[in-house]
N, C-alpha and C positions, 0 to 999 in steps of 0.2 A: 446471465452476474455485471451485467452493467443495467441491463434491464428493468431485475433486484434494485439493488440500491444507486439506481434514480431517484423508486417512489420514494424508497427507506431518507433521501437526499431531501428533498421537495417537501414531505412531514415535516422534520429534521428543522431542516432550516427558514420553518415559522417558531420555533422555541430554542433559537441558535441565544446564550448566553444566558436562556432565568434559570438551567443546571445543572450541575459534571452530570448527569447521568443521559440527559442529552445532549452536550460538549460531547459527551463519550461515545458514544453513539454512533450520530453526526462524522468524529472526524474516525471513526471507521471507516462511515459507511464511504466517507471521501477517496483513501489512505484501501481498498481494495479494488472502486473505481478506476484508480489512478493504476493499480498497480495494474489488473486485466489489460487498462490498454498496455500501458510499457510493452506488455509479454504480444498483444495480438500485433500491434505495431512493430516489434520485429521480428515479432515469424509472417509476417503476411510482406514488409519492406526490412529495403537496408538499417544500416546503423545508420541513425543517425550523423558517424563524424564522417560517414561512407556522400550522403546528397539529402541534406535539412530541407531543399526545397522538394524533391520525392516529392510521388505523390504519394498523401500516409492513406488508413484506413476511417470511415465515416463514423463518426463523433456523435455521438447522443447523449446531452446531456441534461436534460428532461426527461420526462413518460416521455419512452421510445415514439405514441402512434402523436407526440405532438411538434415537438421539437427539434430534426433529427440535420444535423448540419451535414454540408456538401464533407464531400471526402478531404479536400484539405492537402496538407506538407504533411514532410514528419513533423516537420521547426511548429505544424500547429499541434500536431497530435503530442508534440512534446507540450509543450506551453503549458495547458488542462491536466497535465501529468503533473508538471511541473507547478502551477497550481496550486489543486489539489491536494499531495504532498506533502508540500509547505501550509496549506490553513488543517490537515487534521495532525499533524505535526505540531503544528499550535495548538490546537483542543483535546490532543492529549496529554497535553503537559504534566505533567502532579497528579495526573487522574490516577487511579491503580484497579487495575484489573487483571483479574488471569491469563493463567499462558493461553488462553484457550483463544480467545478476543489478544484483534490487535492492542500494542500497547504505544507509546508515545516512543519505546523500547528500535519496534517492532516500523511504526514508520520511517525510524533515524533511517536505518537499513535500508528500507524501501526505496527513500530520495537518497543514502546513498550511494546505490545500486543504479538509480535513474542521474543524475549527476555523472557520475562518471560517464555514459552512454555520452553525454550529454556535453563531454570536453570541459566541468565547469570540477576542476579536481581537486581545489582548495575546500571550493562545500561540502564537496562527498567525505573527503577528508574526513573536516570536520561534525558531521552526521556521524560517521564513519564509529568515529570518538562517543556518538549520545549515543549510539545502538550503542556499542560494552561497556554504558556501563547498565544497563541492563542487567548483568550476566557476569560469570567471570570464570575461568577460560577452565576446563575440565584438565584435569591434572588421572585421580584418580580411575573415573569413568571410562576413559576413552576408551576405553577395549567392548562399553555395554555395548553396543550397537546403533547407537545411539537414535536408542527406538522408542525412549523417555522424556518427557516431560518437566521428569521430575531433574533432570539431569541442568546441572548449575546455569548451563550458558548458552539452556534451552528458551530463545525468547519467544518464539511461538507454533502455537501447534494443536494438531485434533486430535485430543487422547482418542484410543477407540480402544476398545472391550468384549469381551467377548458374550453381552449380550446379544449383540449386536451378529442378526446371521446377513451372511454374507454369501446370497448367494448368486 
């Protein structure tokens, strides 16, 4: 995922600011890279709050074959996550996308999650509040199984259809 979005980011950065569509795609790619690193660092290392100076994971911020940064620290990985999610949110703000794409609300929710892990609780609360503006709390459909993008509180998801052949 990281390698693929790095390729997209490399192409899209050259057109940043030229159209809403390019900014939206760039914002989605940055959010996806950040969230991938968020799960990667939390899977392979202690949480940020335990030891931010512990060895992190290798950072690939360019085409994977060209620019490999060293392993760095947990704090260094979170610095990239922080920068990517902030920029993603800013690029996606005000853009209309479907629920199958990362929106400003999805990016805000991702950012709030990462900020909580970094102990930046006031900022996390602010971004969590921004995320809630993307939907409304489910009331009547609470028992429907949480398996539909049409639910009022769903911000982002993948639409499965019966046409898909899952073997």
